[in-house]
N, C-alpha and C positions, 0 to 999 in steps of 0.2 A: 698233665697239668704242670705249668711252668713254676719253678721255685722262685719265690721272691724273698730276698734277704730282708729280715726285719731290722728296721732302724728304731730301736727302742728308746723311749723316754721314760725314765724312772722318776716318779714324783714322790719324793720323800727325803729322808735323812741321808747325807752323803757318807755316813759311817755305818749304814745299815748292813748287817751281814748278808741280807738278801741281795742287795746291790752288788756286793763283792761276788756272790755266787753267780748272779746273772752275767756279770762281766766275764767270769771264768768259763761259762758255757756258751756265751753269745759273742764274745769279743767286745767291741765298743758298745757301751750303753751310755747315753746322755742322762745326766741327773740334774734336778733342780728341786728346791723346796719353795721357790718363789712362784707367784701367780703367773701362769703362762698365757701366751697370746697366739693367735693364728699365724702371726708373722714368725714367731719362733718355730712353730711346726713346719711351715713351708720352707723357711730358710735352711732348715736342717734335714729336710725330707723325712721327717718322723712318720712312721706308719704303724706304730704300736705303743700303747701307754700301759704302764704298770704303776698303779697308785698304792702306796703303803705308808700310812701315817701322814698323808698330805693334808694340809689345813685349809685348802681353798676349794671352792666348788667350781667345777668346770662348766663353762657356759655352753649353751646349745650350739653356737657356731663352731666350737672346738669339737664337741661330741659328734656332730654331724660328719666330721672328717674321719671318724673311727668306728664305723659300724662293725660290731663283733670284734673289735681290736683295741678296746679300752677296758681294763679290768681293775677292780679295787679289792684290797685285802683288808678285811674288817674283823676285829677281835670280838665278835659277838655271834651268837647263833641266830641269824636273821630268820624271821622279821623282827626279832626282839632286840631292843637296845640299839636302834639306829642312831646315828649322830654321836654326840660327845660322851665321854666317860662310860663306854659300854660295860667294862668290867665291873666298875663300881655299881652301876644300876642293876646288873644281873643278880647281885647279892641283896641289895636294898629292896628290890621288887620280887625277888625269888623267881626269876625267869630262867629258861634254859641257858647254860653256859657253853661257849664254844667259839669256833672261828668259821668265817665264811669267805669264799672267793666269789665275787659276783661281777657281772657286767655293769659298767657305769651307764647311768641314764640321767635325766634331768632332776630326779629326786635325790634325796640324801639317803644313801644306802638302800635304795629301793629296786635296783636292777635285778635281772634274772640271776638265779644262783647257778654257779658252775660246780662248786664242791663245798661241803661243810663237814665239820667234825665236832662232836660233843666232847667236852672236857669235864672231868670230875675233879673235885678238890676235897682235901681234908680241912674243913673249915675251922677246926680247933687248933690246927698246927700252922696253916698257911695264912699269909698276909696279902694285902692288896699288891704289894711289890712282888712277892713270890708267885702269886697267881698271874700277874701281868707277864712275868717272865715265861711262865709255863705256856700261856696263850701265845706269846710271840714265837716260841720254839715250835709249837704245834702248827701255827700258821705257816712258818717257813718250810716245815716238812711237807705240809699239804700242798703248798705252791710248787715245791720241787717235784713232787710226785705227779702233778698235773700239768706242768709247764709245757711239755711236748704237745699235748692235746690242745692246750690253750693257744699256743702260738701258731698252730696249724689249723685252728678253728675246727677241731674235731671233737671238742668237749661237749658233753651233754649240758643242757640248760633247762631250768624249770622256773616257773613263776614263783615268787614268794607266796606262801599260803598263810592266810590269816591277817588280821590287822597289825599285830605286833605292837611294839612300843618305840617311842622316839624321844630323844632328849637333846637339849642344847647345853653347851658348856656351863652357862650361867645357872641352869637348873640345880646344879650340885651345891651352889652357895648356901641354900637354905638348910642343907644337911651337913655343913662343914663341922658341926659339933660332934658328929660321929667319928671324925678323923682326928681324935686327940693324939694318936701316935702317927699321924700322917700316913704315908704309904706303908708303914709297918703295922698298921691297924689289922688285928686278926679278923678274918672273914666272918667268924661267928658273931662278932659285934654288929656287923651289918645285917646278918641274918636275924639276929634278935630284934633289930629295929623292924624288919619285915614282918616278924611274927607278932609284934605289938600293934601293928597298924590295923 
């Protein structure tokens, strides 16, 4: 089998530790947090996409260029908490907490799962901010452990099981009263809301 060098497009923050790691192991990696076009893909000969914290939905014409070569890193245990504010909703709705690497498809966080990891929290001690950081570190480690198989398309994949849950960013607005301390809100405050429902 002929080796094809990956020309990776990282969709996400330009100061992401994962971007720095990818560059250290792959050499050149192109990065953007802006909405991408097929012209950008073609003019840069991109043949692999890694999305991590990217705020735009990829259109079908772009996804069609990357069969098995476009992955997303999402800080929820899919199929739970697709979409916006997954960490917040996992406590408010008392759903499984964790991280997932999955293939991108036309839905929002609905693609086949490559790897997942559950994450436990001390809800009386940890806040939304500390839990977010913990999820980010877990996600980065999971990606590093699986990158070799992902980039060579040797990773396992499985369909998401169950209906799960999904949220838009605006859905959180009606519950902003729970965030009196902002991101320093203790997780147990959100769990108490879940228990009261």
